[in-house]
N, C-alpha and C positions, 0 to 999 in steps of 0.2 A: 736427330738427325740434325746438318745440317744441310739442306739443299745446293743440288753445283751453281743456280741459276745463283743463289744469298753468297758462296765462293765463290765464284770472278768480279759480283760485287766487295765484296770484301778486300778484295787482294789486285783489289785497282791501283790505287795507290802506289804499290809498291811493281810496277808495271815499267815506274818509267825511263827504266835500262833497259825496256825489251822484252825481262822475261815475260814471259803468259803463263795463267793456271797452269796449261795442259804441257806445257815443256816441265813445271816446277811435276806435276806430278810424278810423269815416264823419269825425274831424273831418283827423288823417291819412292820410287818401284822397283828401278833399276838399282840402288840400293839397298831398298829390301830382298831383292832376289839371292843380289851378293850373298847379302848376309845372311840366308834362309830364313828369311823372319818369317811370319805370313800376315798376306794383308787384309785380313783382321790387327793386325796390328797396326801394319799404316792406318787406316780408317781409322782407329779411334785417338790413334794422334795428330788427325788431321782435323780430326774432329775436336779436342783438345781447344788446342793450338786457333783453328777457327771460333772459336764459342770462347778461346777470350779477348780476341781482336773484335765480339764481334758484342761484344761488353766490355769497349774503351782503349783496351792496351795494342800501345802503339811499337811494333818493332819499332828499332832505325831503320831511316831510307840514306843512310847515310855514310855510316862506319856497324862491320855485322861486331856482334856482344862475345862471339865465344874466341875475337884474336886473330882468325885467320886467314886479315888482312886480304878481302875478298868486299871489296867495299863497297854490292853495288846495291841500292835500294831495297830488292830484295831480299837478298844475303839473308839478313839476321829472319825476317821467317821462315826462313828456305832450315837451314840450321835448325833452328826454332823447334818444328816438326821431326824432321827429321833428330835429333836427340832424345827429344820427347819417344820417342818412337823405338829408341836403343833401350831408353829405359822402362819400356813397356816390357818390351823381349828379354829384357835381365828380369827386370819381376816376374813374366811367365814363367823361365826357364827355371828362375829358381823355385815355387812356385809345384814346376811340376818333379821339381828334384825332388821338395821337398813330400812330396804326397807319393812318390814311389822309394825312398825312404824309409817313409811307413809302412809298407806296403810288403818291403821285402823284409821289414822287418817280423809285418803281426803273422807274413806266409810259414818265415823261421819260425819263428818260436811254436807255429803251429807244429811247424815240422818237428821243429827238436821232440816234441811231447813221443810226435807218433813213433818217430825213431824211437826215444826213449824205450817206449813199451813195447816196441819190437824186438827194442833188441836185450829188457826183460823179462822176458817170452820167449826170447831164443835160448837165454840164460837159461833158464827155468826148466826149459824141456832135455833141454844139452848142456843138465849141470848132473856131475855127479853124488850120490849120497854122498850128506856127512859126514863116515865115519872115513869115506878113502879118500877126502877132501885133507884132510888133520893126519899133519902126516902123525898129534899129539894121539889121535884115537885110531890111527890103521898102530899104532905103535902100542895101546891097550889091550885090543884085538890080539896081536901076536903072543899077547903076558896072560889075555886069557884061553887063550891056543890053546898055552906051552898048559901048563896046568890040569889034571886029571878029573877023568869025568865023573 
């Protein structure tokens, strides 16, 4: 993780129009809160983008690459962090959904086996003898009862 002091140093070129790291973090925190995004996801996005800056990636100081039309010095960097945050959260949500579906399938399979076993046992306990269930066997039993003993 990059320290806050390093964040400020890395953000310095983007302060030309009056942006500050503090204002940027407030904006990103507000965006995350409005969408119910975890603070850990925001932190991951900030770390990833500032790691790119630390490795020499330069975001535009003139024009935002997303096409929003906000052409301030820090907009491209801020939008990169915001978009990365959204992407991470989308992937996290998809992974959670997949996990929940897998757990539901496992639960349902186990529950269906239990229900099936219970149903079979119930039917077995409450099933009348075969000669009472079968029309054919009842007919034969009736015919036999008519024969002289």
